[in-house]
C-alpha positions, 0 to 999 in steps of 0.5 A, spaced: 441 867 285 442 860 289 449 859 290 452 851 294 459 853 295 462 845 297 468 845 301 471 840 306 473 846 311 470 852 314 473 857 319 472 858 324 470 851 326 475 846 322 481 850 318 488 847 315 489 852 311 487 858 308 481 855 304 477 855 311 478 862 311 475 863 304 469 859 306 468 862 312 468 869 309 464 869 302 457 867 303 456 871 308 460 877 304 455 874 298 449 874 302 450 882 304 450 883 296 443 880 295 445 873 293 443 866 297 449 862 299 449 856 302 455 851 304 455 843 304 461 840 308 462 834 311 459 833 318 466 832 322 466 833 329 468 840 329 463 841 324 457 837 329 460 841 335 459 848 332 452 846 328 449 842 334 442 844 331 440 841 325 434 838 322 434 832 316 433 834 309 434 827 306 436 820 307 439 815 302 444 809 301 449 809 295 456 807 294 458 810 301 453 807 305 447 809 309 448 817 309 443 822 312 443 830 309 442 835 315 441 842 315 443 847 320 445 855 320 451 858 323 452 866 324 446 867 319 448 862 314 445 855 311 450 849 312 448 842 309 452 837 314 453 830 310 452 825 316 456 819 315 459 817 322 463 811 318 466 816 314 467 823 318 467 821 325 475 822 325 478 827 330 483 831 328 485 833 321 480 831 316 485 828 311 490 824 314 491 820 321 496 822 326 502 820 323 500 824 317 498 818 312 492 819 307 485 815 310 485 809 305 478 811 304 478 818 301 476 817 295 469 815 297 469 820 303 470 826 298 467 822 292 460 823 297 461 830 298 462 831 290 455 826 289 451 830 294 453 837 292 450 834 285 443 832 288 442 839 292 442 842 284 437 837 283 432 837 288 435 833 294 432 838 298 425 840 297 425 847 299 432 850 296 436 848 289 442 850 287 443 854 281 450 855 281 455 850 285 461 853 287 466 847 289 473 848 292 479 845 291 480 837 290 476 835 295 470 837 292 472 836 284 468 831 283 461 835 284 462 838 277 464 831 274 457 828 277 453 835 274 456 833 267 454 826 268 447 827 270 447 833 264 443 838 268 443 845 267 446 847 274 452 851 273 459 849 275 464 853 278 471 850 281 476 854 285 483 852 285 486 854 292 492 850 291 494 846 284 499 842 288 494 837 292 491 834 286 486 829 289 489 822 285 486 816 286 486 808 283 482 808 277 479 802 279 474 806 284 471 810 278 465 804 277 464 803 285 463 812 285 458 811 279 461 815 274 461 813 266 467 810 264 468 814 259 470 820 264 477 816 265 481 819 259 485 825 258 479 828 256 476 827 262 478 826 269 484 821 268 491 824 269 497 819 269 493 813 270 489 815 276 483 819 277 484 825 279 479 829 283 482 836 281 482 835 274 475 833 275 474 840 277 478 843 271 475 839 266 468 839 268 467 846 270 464 851 267 468 856 270 475 856 273 477 861 278 484 862 281 485 865 288 489 871 285 490 874 278 497 872 277 496 865 280 491 864 275 496 866 270 502 862 273 499 855 273 499 855 266 506 855 266 510 848 267 514 851 273 507 852 276 502 847 272 504 840 276 502 837 269 496 840 269 499 847 264 496 844 258 489 843 260 490 850 264 492 854 258 486 851 254 482 854 259 485 861 259 484 861 251 477 859 252 475 864 257 474 860 262 480 860 267 480 867 271 483 870 278 479 872 283 483 875 289 481 873 296 478 878 301 479 879 309 474 879 314 474 885 317 470 882 323 476 878 325 481 882 322 481 889 323 486 893 328 480 897 331 475 891 333 480 885 333 477 880 338 484 877 340 488 884 341 488 888 347 489 894 344 485 897 339 487 903 333 486 905 327 489 910 322 487 916 325 489 914 332 495 909 332 497 909 339 495 902 340 500 899 335 506 901 339 502 898 345 501 892 341 508 892 339 511 892 347 506 886 349 508 882 343 516 883 345 514 882 352 511 875 350 517 873 346 521 875 351 525 880 348 527 887 349 522 891 350 525 897 345 520 901 341 526 903 336 527 896 334 523 894 327 520 887 329 520 882 323 514 877 324 513 871 320 506 867 321 507 860 317 507 853 316 514 852 316 516 849 309 520 850 303 514 853 299 513 858 305 520 860 303 523 859 311 529 856 309 531 863 305 529 866 311 533 862 315 539 863 311 539 870 312 536 872 318 543 874 321 541 881 317 536 882 322 540 880 328 545 884 325 542 891 324 539 890 330 532 888 328 527 883 332 525 877 328 519 872 331 517 866 328 510 863 329 508 856 326 510 848 325 512 844 320 518 840 317 522 837 323 529 840 320 526 848 319 523 847 326 530 845 329 533 850 325 528 856 327 530 853 334 537 854 334 537 861 330 533 862 337 538 859 342 543 863 338 540 870 338 536 870 345 536 878 344 533 878 337 529 872 335 523 869 338 519 863 337 513 859 338 513 852 335 505 850 334 498 854 332 496 860 336 490 864 333 491 870 339 498 870 338 498 870 331 493 877 331 498 880 337 504 879 332 500 882 325 498 888 330 504 889 334 510 887 328 513 893 324 514 888 318 510 881 315 514 876 312 512 872 306 518 869 302 514 864 299 517 860 293 509 860 291 503 863 294 496 862 290 494 868 294 496 869 301 492 872 307 497 874 312 500 879 307 493 882 307 493 882 314 499 886 315 497 891 310 490 892 314 494 893 321 500 897 317 505 892 318 508 892 312 509 886 308 516 884 304 514 878 299 517 875 293 513 877 287 508 871 285 502 869 285 497 873 290 503 876 293 505 880 286 497 883 285 497 885 293 503 888 295 507 895 291 514 895 292 517 901 296 521 904 290 523 912 290 518 913 284 512 908 288 513 911 294 513 918 291 507 917 287 504 914 294 502 907 292 508 903 295 505 899 300 511 894 302 517 890 299 518 886 294 524 882 291 524 877 285 529 871 286 527 865 291 534 866 293 537 868 300 541 874 297 535 877 294 531 876 300 537 880 305 538 885 299 530 886 301 531 886 308 536 891 308 531 896 304 526 895 309 533 897 314 534 903 310 526 905 310 525 905 317 531 909 318 526 915 316 521 914 320 517 919 317 517 916 310 515 909 313 509 912 316 507 915 309 507 908 306 504 905 313 498 909 311 498 908 304 498 900 306 492 901 311 487 905 305 488 898 301 481 896 300 481 888 300 474 886 303 470 880 301 465 885 298 470 886 292 470 879 291 463 877 292 461 882 286 466 879 282 463 872 283 456 875 282 459 878 275 463 870 274 456 867 276 452 871 271 456 870 265 455 863 266 
């Protein structure tokens, strides 16, 4: 099966979030089970640097100007690069400038991405023709609209990684993009008087997936639907909306071969975890005490991630003698808050503002509890990393967090299915109580080790997701 993944990020070459991790791992997993998966991505500078050797597939002029389509190989996966320097030769974030202003020509930059995707299903590359166009998030949403407009039999799949970002642009661009005027309607890509690339992906695709089963249900409600819950409910009733849980790339995230940590370990030999913990405590200039439970949080500092909830009850960790380590950046007021917390409790709280890939791996490997108290979380990956490394996740019951973490109730512990700590309400007191339960379990080390064993035995490999997607492609 010839599958084209259409995306705007690709780990490890360019990453702003979990989308990059998915595209960096899923095509390889699909190749392992026999599918022929390739990637289409704009030729950003970071992509060029990672894939310098390419051949020209086609050259053309369209609404975006002069464009060259190139093809290269990265880690055994075929990658098409859209070479249009006037659109993509911009360093840094692929969506906005250094002042966080969206690029004014984003409608054209990502319209071109969708257009080229549809052409690769129409024979733009003489040697390879996509049978399934799998578009990811709003940036690739027009791929399905172009396929529908051209009446091509290639199947289209659209994956929602985060419904909050909808790719909305002025209606006047529709003609420039070469799409028929009748697409601008409620039964099309119109959303509150604008073009929505996200809605285009939802409406015109043969199948829509969300990155977890629970998130697929949540986005059909007014609380999580961002005005699109009606359309999503219809897709759900038609059997065109489902959830496929993201996986973990074992070549990058596994305690026994993690390239970023010094002390490897596995379920039958856990000695390296204690050494990582000591190294982590040293890195954050905190007392190296093996008996102190270490809570880690690796996140964007936003309210969506529940950072404010944690900061309102972080004193619970301090008062019980625990340690809290936070890695991330984001809203200035939350950055100030976490820095203030570290200054107030220098023996208990450590903070690193920014992004540091090696440090994030050390935190997962050396921590005892990984905190993911999100208000909403389409899938979440850090809790999956925590499970694999025996760092018990403490999460709110939402989205993919609800699908992957089983609460440490007495019954679940007895049944050997508990893997972490789960709270319901997005409220500081609910999180505080959950932290208290974590300390209670920590005081019973034999039980803690038993839960940790169950956590590390969970299978969230990308091969599971690859098989699930193969089934979906076959059905449509």
